MARNUKE-767412 format. One line per 3 residues: number of its first residue (from 1); their letters; for each residue z negated, x, y of N, C-alpha, C. Coordinates in steps of 0.05 Angstrom, whole numbers, plus 5000, padded with zeros to 4 digits. Each point is the difference from the previous one (the first is absolute). Last residue first. Layout:
<tiros>
NUM	a	Z X Y Z X Y Z X Y | ...
</tiros>
This chain:
<tiros>
298	aqs	5837 5135 5558 5004 5015 4972 5016 4981 4982 | 4963 4982 5094 5026 5008 4997 5009 5012 4972 | 4910 4984 5025 5013 4968 5004 5027 5004 4997
295	rml	4948 5077 4993 4994 4985 4978 5018 4973 5004 | 4994 5057 5075 5018 5015 4978 4996 4976 4975 | 4953 4980 5073 5027 4994 5002 5009 5007 4982
292	gyt	4917 5021 4996 5001 4973 4995 5032 4996 5006 | 4973 5089 5019 5000 4992 4975 5004 4971 4989 | 4994 5024 5093 5023 5012 4987 5004 4995 4970
289	lad	4916 4969 5048 5022 4988 5000 5027 5008 4993 | 4929 5056 4989 4990 4970 4988 5023 4980 5003 | 5000 5084 5046 5013 5005 4969 4988 4971 4982
286	ela	4970 5008 5094 5032 5001 5000 5009 5004 4970 | 4910 5001 5015 5006 4970 5000 5032 5000 4999 | 4957 5085 4992 4988 4984 4976 5013 4965 5003
283	rws	5010 5062 5074 5015 5013 4977 4997 4981 4974 | 4941 4987 5078 5030 4988 5005 5018 5010 4979 | 4914 5029 4994 5003 4972 4996 5024 4988 5001
280	aav	4984 5086 5027 4997 4994 4975 5001 4976 4989 | 4994 5013 5089 5028 5014 4992 4997 4999 4971 | 4919 4982 5045 5022 4976 5006 5029 5006 4981
277	vne	4926 5062 4997 4998 4976 4983 5022 4980 5003 | 5014 5105 5019 4994 4978 5020 4997 4979 4971 | 5021 5081 4971 4979 5005 5012 4985 4978 5018
274	hvg	5058 4978 4910 5010 5013 5024 4971 5007 5016 | 5055 4946 4912 4977 5015 5004 5007 5018 5024 | 5018 4906 4929 5006 5016 5028 4979 5017 5007
271	ltt	5041 4928 4917 4981 5012 5007 5013 5016 5024 | 5000 4906 4934 5013 5024 5014 4983 5012 5014 | 5010 4922 4917 4982 5017 5014 5019 5020 5015
268	wer	5010 4890 4958 5013 5027 4993 4981 5020 5021 | 5013 4895 4939 4988 5017 5023 5003 5029 4996 | 5043 4892 4972 4994 5026 4995 4984 5015 5022
265	kgd	5028 4912 5012 5000 5000 4973 4993 5027 4987 | 4993 4977 5090 4989 4975 4985 5006 5002 4974 | 5013 5071 5058 5018 4976 5007 5000 4978 4988
262	sts	4929 5094 5032 5014 4974 4981 5023 4985 5010 | 4937 5104 5016 5019 4977 5013 5009 4976 4974 | 4930 5100 5032 5004 4978 4980 5022 4976 5009
259	vlv	4972 5105 5034 5005 4970 5009 5006 4989 4975 | 4946 5098 5034 5016 4986 4978 4998 4970 5007 | 4989 5107 5051 4996 4968 5002 5015 4984 4975
256	rtv	4951 5100 5040 5021 4988 4982 4995 4972 5000 | 4981 5090 5075 4994 4970 4992 5024 4995 4974 | 4954 5094 5041 5025 4989 4996 4995 4969 4983
253	sat	4956 5072 5085 4993 4996 4970 5024 4980 4992 | 4974 5083 5077 5012 4975 4992 5000 4994 4972 | 4970 5084 5038 4976 4973 5000 5019 4975 4998
250	gst	5041 5098 4964 4988 4994 5021 4979 4975 5000 | 5077 5004 4929 4988 5023 5016 4986 4985 5022 | 5038 4968 4893 4995 4997 5029 4992 5021 5013
247	dad	5044 4966 4908 4996 5020 5010 4998 4999 5030 | 4953 4932 4925 5025 5005 5011 4999 5032 5018 | 4931 4968 4943 5020 4981 4996 5028 4999 5006
244	ske	4919 5053 5028 5011 5009 4968 5018 4982 4988 | 4955 4989 5085 5018 5020 5003 5014 5010 4974 | 4972 4898 5014 4983 5024 5000 5028 5023 5004
241	lir	5013 4892 5028 5004 5029 4980 4984 5019 5005 | 4990 4892 5023 5004 5023 5011 5001 5021 4979 | 5029 4897 4994 4985 5024 4987 5002 5020 5020
238	vky	5015 4887 4989 5008 5025 5012 4980 5018 4987 | 5049 4897 4980 4983 5018 4996 5012 5027 5019 | 5026 4889 4973 5000 5025 5022 4979 5016 4996
235	dil	5054 4904 4957 4978 5023 5000 5004 5017 5021 | 5056 4926 4993 4977 4990 4988 4978 5020 4991 | 5097 4967 5058 4981 5022 5002 4974 4990 4983
232	elp	5101 4951 4989 4975 5002 5012 4983 5024 4995 | 5111 4943 4991 4979 5025 5002 4976 4998 5013 | 5070 4937 4996 4982 4999 4990 4980 5022 4992
229	ele	5086 4998 5048 4980 4981 5017 4974 5002 4983 | 5089 5047 4988 4974 5013 5000 4976 4988 5010 | 5096 4973 4997 4987 5004 4971 4976 5010 4999
226	phl	5054 4995 5079 4981 4975 4997 4988 5000 4973 | 5040 5073 5066 5001 5002 4971 4982 4974 4988 | 5014 5020 5094 5022 5010 4992 5006 4998 4966
223	stv	4915 4970 5044 5027 4985 5011 5024 5012 4997 | 4922 5041 4965 5009 4976 4985 5020 4981 5017 | 4971 5085 5034 5016 5005 4976 5009 4974 4989
220	asr	4941 5001 5080 5030 5011 5005 5013 4997 4972 | 4915 4974 4995 5011 4980 5014 5026 5010 5004 | 4944 5058 4955 5010 4973 4984 5011 4986 5018
217	lak	4961 5070 5043 5024 5011 4983 5010 4974 4981 | 4926 4981 5056 5028 5006 5020 5021 5010 4981 | 4910 4989 4966 5016 4968 5008 5026 5007 5014
214	dla	4953 5077 4972 5006 4982 4982 5013 4975 5004 | 4957 5050 5072 5026 5011 4982 5012 4989 4981 | 4915 4976 5031 5026 4988 5022 5021 5012 4988
211	nvp	4924 5024 4949 5008 4970 4995 5022 4993 5023 | 4967 5091 5010 5008 4994 4972 5017 4968 4993 | 4945 5024 5075 5027 5012 5004 5014 4991 4976
208	gng	4931 4929 5021 4992 5029 4999 5035 5007 5000 | 4978 4913 4999 4972 5011 5004 5001 5030 5000 | 5089 4952 5038 4991 5000 4972 4963 5006 5008
205	eat	5113 4973 5043 4973 5011 5003 4981 4991 4976 | 5114 5024 5021 4979 4982 4992 4974 5010 5002 | 5115 5007 5015 4976 5008 5010 4982 4981 4991
202	sim	5105 5046 4982 4981 4974 5000 4974 5013 5003 | 5112 5012 4998 4977 5008 5015 4978 4980 4994 | 5103 5032 4953 4982 4976 5006 4975 5015 5011
199	reg	5113 5009 4977 4980 5016 5011 4978 4978 5007 | 5089 5010 4927 4987 4983 5019 4977 5018 5007 | 5058 5019 4930 5014 5003 5025 4986 4987 5022
196	nar	4963 5003 4907 5021 4983 5002 5019 5000 5025 | 4908 5040 5024 5005 4992 4971 5028 4983 5001 | 4920 5057 5065 5031 4995 4995 5002 4991 4972
193	vkv	4910 5003 5075 5012 5005 4973 5027 4994 5002 | 4902 5021 5059 5028 4991 4998 5010 5009 4979 | 4897 4966 5035 5017 5014 4981 5028 4998 5009
190	tae	4887 4990 5043 5033 4999 5004 5015 5015 4979 | 4892 4958 5022 5024 5019 4991 5024 4988 4997 | 4890 4988 5041 5026 4995 4998 5014 5014 4990
187	trv	4891 4967 5016 5018 5020 4989 5031 4988 4996 | 4899 4986 5060 5024 4991 4988 5017 5019 4989 | 4887 4975 5027 5019 5025 4994 5027 4982 4987
184	dgs	4909 4976 5072 5021 4991 4977 5022 5024 4995 | 4939 4994 5072 4987 5016 4977 5017 4990 4977 | 5010 4970 5091 4978 4986 4988 4991 5015 4974
181	adq	5071 5037 5055 4972 4999 5017 4981 4986 4989 | 5076 5037 4937 4999 4989 5026 4975 5000 5007 | 5055 5067 4928 4978 4983 5007 4997 4987 5024
178	evi	5073 5039 4921 4992 5000 5032 4978 4986 5000 | 5083 5050 4933 4973 4989 5000 4992 5001 5029 | 5097 5010 4954 4986 5002 5025 4975 4986 4993
175	trw	5090 5041 4940 4978 4986 5001 4985 5007 5029 | 5106 5017 4950 4975 5005 5017 4978 4978 4997 | 5110 5040 4957 4976 4978 4998 4981 5022 5016
172	sev	5115 5003 4974 4974 5009 5009 4977 4985 4998 | 5086 4996 4955 5005 5020 5023 4975 5006 5010 | 5028 4967 4902 4980 4996 5019 5006 5022 5024
169	efr	5056 4945 4918 4998 5030 5013 4980 4992 5021 | 5028 4954 4902 4998 4997 5025 4988 5027 5013 | 5059 4988 4908 4976 5003 5010 5001 4987 5029
166	sqs	5056 5001 4897 5000 4995 5026 4969 5000 5010 | 5058 5051 4912 4977 4985 5010 4998 4996 5032 | 5065 5058 4955 5006 4967 4999 4979 4987 5008
163	eds	4991 5093 4987 5013 4992 5028 5012 4969 5001 | 4922 5061 4941 5023 4977 4996 5006 4997 5025 | 4928 5062 4988 5024 5010 5001 5026 4985 4993
160	gml	4910 4971 5007 5008 5010 5029 5029 5012 4993 | 4940 4961 4933 5024 4980 5013 5008 5014 5024 | 4926 5042 4950 5027 4998 4982 5022 4983 5019
157	ile	4921 5007 5046 5010 5028 4998 5026 5001 4985 | 4952 4918 5006 5013 5006 5024 5015 5026 4999 | 4934 4978 4939 5024 4987 4994 5018 5005 5023
154	fsa	4916 5034 5010 5010 5006 4982 5029 4999 4991 | 4948 4942 5051 5007 5022 5022 5016 5022 4974 | 4963 4928 4961 5021 4987 5020 5009 5025 5009
151	daa	4922 5012 4943 5025 4998 4989 5026 4996 5022 | 4900 5028 5006 5018 4989 5022 5029 5003 4989 | 4915 5033 4965 4987 4973 5007 5024 4993 5018
148	eft	5008 5085 4970 4990 4985 4979 4993 4973 5004 | 5040 5073 5060 5012 4975 4992 4990 4983 4978 | 4978 5073 5089 4988 4992 4973 5016 4979 4988
145	wgk	4996 5075 5096 5009 4973 4984 4992 5003 4970 | 4983 5070 5062 4979 4980 4997 5011 4977 4986 | 5046 5081 5013 4993 4992 5030 4981 4976 4996
142	sel	5034 5043 4922 4987 5019 5018 4990 4994 5028 | 5054 4937 4947 4972 5004 4986 4982 5026 5017 | 5097 4990 5015 4985 4975 5015 4969 5003 4990
139	dkv	5061 5060 4958 5000 5008 5034 4980 4976 5011 | 5018 4984 4909 4978 5025 5003 5001 5010 5028 | 5066 4930 4976 4967 4991 4999 4982 5026 5002
136	tev	5089 5018 5009 5000 4984 5024 4965 4987 4997 | 5043 5057 4927 4997 5015 5027 4989 4986 5023 | 5027 4948 4923 4972 5021 4993 4995 5014 5026
133	iht	5084 4953 5005 4974 4979 5000 4974 5019 4997 | 5081 5046 4990 4994 4989 5029 4983 4984 5000 | 5028 5024 4915 4983 5025 5014 4994 4993 5031
130	vre	5041 4934 4946 4978 5004 4992 4983 5026 5017 | 5093 4989 5013 4984 4968 5010 4970 5008 4993 | 5066 5057 4963 4996 5006 5031 4983 4983 5007
127	adg	5022 4989 4911 4985 5019 5007 4993 5007 5033 | 5027 4914 4935 5009 5011 5028 4978 5024 5002 | 4998 4941 4922 5022 5015 5002 5009 5019 5025
124	tid	4927 4935 4988 4995 5023 4986 5020 5022 4995 | 4978 4914 5051 5012 5023 5015 4996 5024 4985 | 4985 4883 5003 5006 5024 4979 5014 5023 5010
121	ygl	4936 4916 5041 5023 5017 5003 5004 5024 4974 | 4928 4925 5012 5032 4984 4995 5019 5023 5009 | 4901 5010 4995 5007 4987 5023 5031 4987 4999
118	eks	4967 5056 4929 4979 4983 5007 5008 4975 5025 | 5049 5086 4988 5008 4975 4979 4989 4977 4999 | 4972 5069 5057 5019 4990 5010 5011 4978 4978
115	kme	4925 5055 4978 4995 4979 5022 5021 4981 5011 | 5018 5073 4932 4988 4977 4995 4991 4983 5017 | 5038 5080 5031 5022 4980 4983 4985 4972 4986
112	vsa	4944 5063 5044 5019 4985 5024 5020 4986 4980 | 4939 5054 4952 4983 4977 5013 5018 4986 5023 | 5040 5078 4956 4997 4982 4979 4988 4973 5013
109	rga	5010 5073 5054 5024 4986 4993 4998 4980 4981 | 4915 5030 5050 5020 5019 4993 5025 4978 4993 | 4900 4998 5063 5027 4987 4988 5021 5021 4990
106	met	4904 5000 5038 5004 5018 4977 5029 4989 4991 | 4956 4964 5069 5006 5026 5016 5010 5015 4971 | 5009 4900 4984 4980 5007 5017 5015 5030 5003
103	vlv	5019 4895 4956 5015 5023 5012 4981 5018 5023 | 4988 4934 4898 4990 5005 5030 5014 5024 5011 | 5025 4930 4922 4998 5025 5005 4993 4999 5025
100	rqd	4986 4923 4926 5002 5008 5026 5003 5032 5001 | 5002 4908 4925 5001 5030 5007 5006 5011 5027 | 4967 4892 4967 5025 5019 4998 4989 5033 5009
97	ggv	4959 4891 4959 5005 5021 5022 5022 5015 5001 | 4962 4930 4941 5014 4991 5023 5005 5017 5024 | 4959 5011 4908 4981 4987 5022 5015 4991 5021
94	lap	5047 5044 4937 4986 4982 4985 4981 4983 5008 | 5054 5073 5039 5014 4974 5003 4981 4977 4982 | 4984 5098 5006 4993 4985 5025 5007 4966 4996
91	dih	4978 5065 4917 5027 4992 5012 4987 4981 5027 | 4927 5071 4966 5019 4981 4991 5024 4990 5017 | 4950 5075 5015 4983 4998 4976 5011 4977 4987
88	nyl	5053 5078 5062 4990 4968 5001 4986 4995 4971 | 5041 5086 5017 4979 4990 5026 4992 4974 4995 | 5062 5033 4936 4983 5022 5005 4981 5000 5024
85	epn	5070 4933 4972 4977 4994 4987 4973 5028 5004 | 5104 4993 5033 4975 4984 5019 4976 5006 4985 | 5077 5072 4991 4987 4975 4982 4980 4992 5019
82	vkl	5060 5052 5043 5013 5005 4969 4982 4980 4981 | 4990 5000 5091 5025 4998 4997 5003 5003 4975 | 4914 5013 5023 5007 4971 5000 5032 4998 4991
79	asa	4967 5087 5022 4995 4992 4968 5010 4970 5002 | 5012 5038 5089 5016 5011 4973 4992 4992 4969 | 4942 4975 5072 5024 4982 5002 5024 5011 4979
76	hlg	4912 5044 5004 4995 4972 4993 5032 4984 5000 | 4987 5089 5038 5002 4998 4970 5002 4972 4993 | 5018 4995 5096 4992 5024 4984 5008 4993 4971
73	akh	4964 4923 5076 5022 5021 4996 4994 5023 4981 | 4945 4908 4987 5006 5017 5021 5024 5020 4994 | 4970 4897 4965 4997 5030 4993 5013 5017 5022
70	afs	4959 4892 4965 5012 5017 5019 4999 5029 4994 | 4973 4910 4962 5016 5015 4986 5015 5017 5016 | 4930 4951 5035 4986 5002 4973 5025 5014 4984
67	svg	5001 4968 5089 4998 5028 5002 4993 5008 4973 | 5008 4912 5032 5028 5005 5001 5004 5031 4992 | 4924 4929 4959 5005 5013 5021 5031 5013 5002
64	aya	4957 4959 4921 5015 4984 5021 5002 5013 5023 | 4959 5047 4929 5024 4984 4987 5011 4987 5020 | 4914 5037 5038 5009 5007 4973 5022 4981 4992
61	qht	4978 5018 5100 4993 4988 4981 5014 5001 4973 | 5015 5037 5094 4992 5018 4976 4987 4986 4977 | 5037 4957 5082 5018 5015 4989 4991 5017 4974
58	dpa	4964 4901 5040 4990 5035 4996 5021 5011 4989 | 5008 4915 5063 5007 5011 4974 4990 5023 4994 | 4969 4938 5086 5023 5021 4995 4995 5006 4966
55	ina	4966 4908 5034 4990 5027 5001 5026 5014 4990 | 4992 4904 5013 5000 5015 5023 4994 5026 5000 | 5006 4928 4928 4969 5011 5009 5007 5015 5027
52	iea	5080 4971 4957 4982 4975 5008 4974 5006 5005 | 5055 5074 4976 5010 4986 5025 4982 4974 5007 | 4980 5049 4921 4990 5016 5024 5013 4982 5028
49	iah	5025 4970 4916 4975 4993 5006 4986 5011 5027 | 5088 5020 4968 5000 4974 5013 4970 4994 5007 | 5015 5084 4954 5009 5000 5029 4997 4971 5015
46	sir	4980 5008 4903 4984 5012 5016 4998 4999 5034 | 5071 4967 4932 4976 4983 5008 4978 5016 5016 | 5077 5053 4981 5006 4974 5015 4975 4977 5007
43	rte	4991 5076 4938 5003 5011 5031 5006 4976 5016 | 4992 4979 4905 4977 5014 5014 5003 5003 5029 | 5065 4967 4931 4996 4986 5021 4973 5012 5013
40	alk	5028 5027 4918 5022 5007 5020 4993 4990 5020 | 4953 4969 4929 4990 5027 5009 5017 5008 5021 | 5028 4931 4940 4984 4987 5023 4986 5027 5016
37	gep	5057 5002 4917 5017 4997 5023 4975 4995 5029 | 4968 4968 4905 5021 5018 5003 5014 4997 5030 | 4907 4961 4992 5022 4996 4986 5021 5021 5010
34	lce	4900 5027 5008 5014 4984 5010 5023 4997 4982 | 4933 5053 4973 4979 4984 5019 5017 4980 5009 | 4993 5075 4909 5020 4980 5020 4982 4980 5017
31	igm	4973 5103 4965 4996 4973 4998 5013 4980 5017 | 5007 5102 4985 5018 4986 4985 4989 4965 4995 | 4974 5080 5057 4984 4995 4978 5015 4984 4979
28	klq	5041 5029 5082 4989 5022 4993 4980 4996 4975 | 5055 4933 5045 5014 5024 4996 4989 5021 4988 | 4954 4918 5015 5021 4992 4987 5015 5026 4998
25	lna	4919 5007 5043 4998 4985 4975 5024 4998 4988 | 5006 5038 5085 4987 5015 4981 4996 4981 4974 | 5035 4948 5070 5015 5020 4991 4993 5022 4981
22	vvp	4939 4935 5031 5019 4987 4985 5021 5024 4990 | 4940 5030 5065 4986 4994 4976 5017 4987 4975 | 5036 5016 5096 4998 5023 4977 4981 4994 4981
19	fld	5008 4926 5056 5028 5012 4990 4997 5024 4984 | 4921 4955 5038 5013 4986 4980 5028 5010 4986 | 4915 5047 5050 5024 4997 5007 5012 4986 4974
16	ang	4892 5002 5024 5024 5015 4988 5022 4985 5006 | 4939 4989 5081 4999 4996 4969 5019 5020 4983 | 4947 4998 5106 5023 4995 4988 4996 5002 4968
13	tre	4939 5011 5078 5007 5021 4990 5031 4997 4986 | 4964 4920 5048 4982 5025 5006 5018 5026 4992 | 5041 4914 4984 4986 4996 5031 4985 5025 5007
10	gyg	5087 5001 4936 4972 4993 4995 4984 4996 5026 | 5106 5028 4944 4982 4993 5024 4972 4983 4995 | 5075 5050 4939 4974 5008 5007 4981 4986 5020
7	nat	5090 4981 4967 5002 5021 5021 4972 5008 5008 | 4997 4917 4944 5020 5008 5012 4999 5022 5021 | 4920 4987 4934 5019 4990 5019 5019 5004 5010
4	cqv	4923 5000 4902 5025 5010 5021 5006 4983 5026 | 4932 5026 4905 5005 4979 5020 5015 5011 5024 | 4992 5007 4884 5001 5016 5023 5003 4978 5028
1	h	4970 5009 4887 5005 4983 5020 5000 5019 5025
</tiros>
């Protein structure tokens, strides 16, 4: 007899997590708990319950977490390419999961090829393109970029050499923050973009520079690409990098920004790195819309 709750939710310290318990009983101990094929619903149901509870899914949750079958670059990736069973304790598909390769500063040809294939790009036979991507990733990593949590930004690097993909071009952007005599603070952003042979200037107000830029950019781009109207910013994270995380000098710090965006059907995360937090945020926001546009045209 085992008492469990979905995702281990509980009002104090939590409870035994139903999903790993059932998976361990059935896959490790041979005790049949569910009808055939039902165990493959593990990740979907776990994430659906997290959505209902309005709690972010635990990425490190056994079996159901998106990182439960994730592998970093290097020897892991090379071995996985030969035989996935060498580093996976079960077939991820048995619990509705999939294998992920994380692109890090240790990225080599094997990991880049596997990650590209995971994202739908088979570049195995294109040695020149693989070399270019590996060098680009390593150069960006040395400046504080990390693509482990930003698949969309890595995919933009993959798509960058495809001239058939249409993008919007940003001419300029700016933000103004001012405080009036009453003490109220106003933030305004102006963005100028070109797309489809047209030029659009958009101005928006927000509760801060990033919010104002997000509104102005979306207004400008969606007026030229209405298919991007459903896009919504759902998460925004900022981290100040230590000197060990990036090749910085002097007293200036480097800021890393992660932006998560949704079109109502799927989510993706993009990355921006800069000494200025607003500039880092802008890069992540611009990449988010660029990725959304490219996926809509795919």
